[in-house]
C-alpha positions as a printed NumPy array, in Angstrom:
array([[-34.43 , -56.22 , -16.649],
       [-32.832, -58.346, -18.836],
       [-30.999, -57.12 , -22.264],
       [-30.3  , -59.089, -24.986],
       [-30.601, -59.317, -28.67 ],
       [-33.985, -59.216, -30.278],
       [-35.586, -62.637, -31.08 ],
       [-37.828, -64.086, -33.91 ],
       [-41.257, -63.034, -33.607],
       [-40.444, -59.301, -31.845],
       [-40.473, -57.021, -34.599],
       [-44.176, -56.137, -34.033],
       [-43.398, -55.51 , -31.08 ],
       [-40.34 , -53.624, -31.233],
       [-42.904, -51.279, -34.219],
       [-45.141, -50.66 , -32.03 ],
       [-43.385, -49.416, -28.699],
       [-41.545, -46.965, -31.355],
       [-44.592, -45.872, -32.63 ],
       [-46.265, -45.536, -29.839],
       [-43.529, -43.942, -28.119],
       [-42.678, -41.103, -30.841],
       [-46.84 , -40.341, -30.941],
       [-46.847, -39.768, -27.059],
       [-43.659, -38.587, -26.019],
       [-42.41 , -36.99 , -28.856],
       [-45.46 , -34.751, -29.525],
       [-44.634, -31.535, -27.026],
       [-41.588, -30.994, -30.008],
       [-42.863, -32.13 , -33.211],
       [-46.067, -31.665, -35.095],
       [-48.51 , -34.426, -35.591],
       [-47.291, -34.324, -39.501],
       [-44.122, -35.061, -38.579],
       [-44.546, -38.095, -36.274],
       [-47.019, -39.517, -38.798],
       [-43.822, -39.143, -41.142],
       [-41.511, -40.069, -38.822],
       [-43.747, -43.179, -36.88 ],
       [-46.591, -44.137, -39.786],
       [-49.902, -46.061, -37.77 ],
       [-49.336, -48.698, -40.687],
       [-47.115, -51.873, -39.611],
       [-45.167, -52.996, -42.85 ],
       [-44.003, -56.226, -41.265],
       [-41.738, -57.189, -44.057],
       [-39.726, -53.784, -43.971],
       [-39.289, -54.044, -40.111],
       [-38.48 , -57.82 , -40.18 ],
       [-36.217, -57.746, -42.489],
       [-34.386, -54.39 , -40.964],
       [-34.466, -56.263, -37.549],
       [-32.832, -59.02 , -39.364],
       [-30.416, -56.304, -40.67 ],
       [-29.379, -54.635, -37.545],
       [-29.944, -57.3  , -34.719],
       [-31.024, -54.418, -32.163],
       [-30.352, -55.312, -28.399],
       [-33.769, -55.14 , -26.297],
       [-34.804, -54.378, -22.837],
       [-37.268, -56.933, -21.083],
       [-39.005, -57.591, -18.154],
       [-40.446, -60.527, -18.193],
       [-42.671, -60.762, -21.235],
       [-42.935, -57.144, -21.304],
       [-40.478, -55.013, -24.078],
       [-39.633, -51.719, -22.138],
       [-36.534, -50.587, -24.665],
       [-34.882, -51.236, -27.745],
       [-31.396, -49.964, -29.544],
       [-29.352, -50.143, -32.449],
       [-25.712, -50.189, -33.138],
       [-24.413, -50.235, -36.738],
       [-20.714, -51.18 , -37.292],
       [-19.28 , -47.568, -37.504],
       [-21.229, -46.604, -34.529],
       [-24.381, -45.034, -35.307],
       [-27.335, -45.339, -32.901],
       [-29.896, -45.509, -35.361],
       [-33.259, -46.279, -33.291],
       [-32.879, -45.933, -29.518],
       [-36.282, -46.089, -27.682],
       [-37.613, -46.928, -24.24 ],
       [-41.821, -47.737, -23.989],
       [-43.449, -44.266, -23.77 ],
       [-44.366, -45.471, -19.772],
       [-41.249, -46.489, -18.444],
       [-39.33 , -43.413, -19.543],
       [-36.675, -42.329, -16.353],
       [-36.487, -45.805, -14.939],
       [-32.971, -46.616, -16.2  ],
       [-33.965, -48.748, -19.213],
       [-32.16 , -46.155, -21.449],
       [-29.18 , -45.633, -19.625],
       [-28.674, -49.511, -19.323],
       [-29.116, -49.997, -22.518],
       [-26.558, -47.463, -23.45 ],
       [-24.081, -48.976, -21.357],
       [-24.623, -52.294, -23.359],
       [-24.388, -50.356, -26.832],
       [-21.155, -48.807, -25.127],
       [-19.64 , -51.77 , -24.193],
       [-20.115, -53.892, -27.821],
       [-18.447, -50.321, -29.641],
       [-15.639, -50.609, -27.546],
       [-15.623, -54.608, -27.687],
       [-15.983, -53.427, -31.221],
       [-12.887, -51.277, -31.054],
       [-14.855, -47.873, -31.723],
       [-13.982, -44.718, -30.39 ],
       [-17.202, -42.823, -30.711],
       [-20.93 , -43.001, -31.199],
       [-23.105, -40.896, -32.741],
       [-26.653, -40.452, -33.455],
       [-29.323, -38.136, -34.665],
       [-31.684, -37.532, -31.675],
       [-35.1  , -35.946, -31.606],
       [-35.47 , -32.6  , -29.946],
       [-37.444, -34.434, -26.769],
       [-33.957, -36.94 , -26.709],
       [-31.491, -34.907, -26.473],
       [-31.279, -34.197, -22.75 ],
       [-31.267, -37.901, -22.152],
       [-28.004, -38.529, -24.803],
       [-26.255, -35.275, -22.716],
       [-26.85 , -37.038, -19.115],
       [-25.404, -40.395, -21.039],
       [-22.375, -38.169, -22.404],
       [-23.405, -37.091, -25.913],
       [-22.569, -33.602, -26.836],
       [-24.595, -31.799, -29.293],
       [-22.726, -31.015, -32.509],
       [-25.58 , -29.645, -34.959],
       [-29.201, -29.664, -35.835],
       [-30.233, -30.948, -39.169],
       [-33.066, -31.575, -41.307],
       [-33.973, -35.543, -41.781],
       [-36.186, -35.796, -45.421],
       [-38.525, -38.622, -44.997],
       [-41.246, -38.934, -47.256],
       [-41.208, -35.37 , -48.367],
       [-40.992, -33.802, -45.442],
       [-38.331, -32.197, -43.3  ],
       [-37.912, -33.409, -39.443],
       [-35.388, -31.895, -37.535],
       [-32.87 , -33.929, -35.367],
       [-30.001, -32.697, -33.302],
       [-26.105, -34.619, -34.758],
       [-25.068, -35.754, -31.18 ],
       [-21.931, -37.92 , -30.246],
       [-19.945, -39.617, -27.6  ],
       [-16.743, -41.485, -26.877],
       [-16.995, -44.883, -26.125]])
């Protein structure tokens, strides 16, 4: 497995991974309406390309297959962190998190934090995050429950 920065032309594949994972993994904890608001079925290429140019996510790949990706903001916020629905539980998320923590340490950050899905809470706890509070994330006029979690670097 290789972990590296996003390359040109990968935005659509990353969006597809996010969309499919949200709709296949998170459906146990969220309604269909919440999933559609969170991960719409329509791919907005200009939005995602622009976002990824700005956020420079890291990706985990095996050959040409995208296994997962993660973003780390300058303040330690992990905004997007996803492992392909068919590759959950294989150490990909742990490897991505180790890379994020190393990068955060190199930047001099003291903590990482995220607004995790209810579904992702056990993963984040396993990699050292603690639950702070449940929040409602406003998206397109809907409220989606998320969990504020943090970890020391």
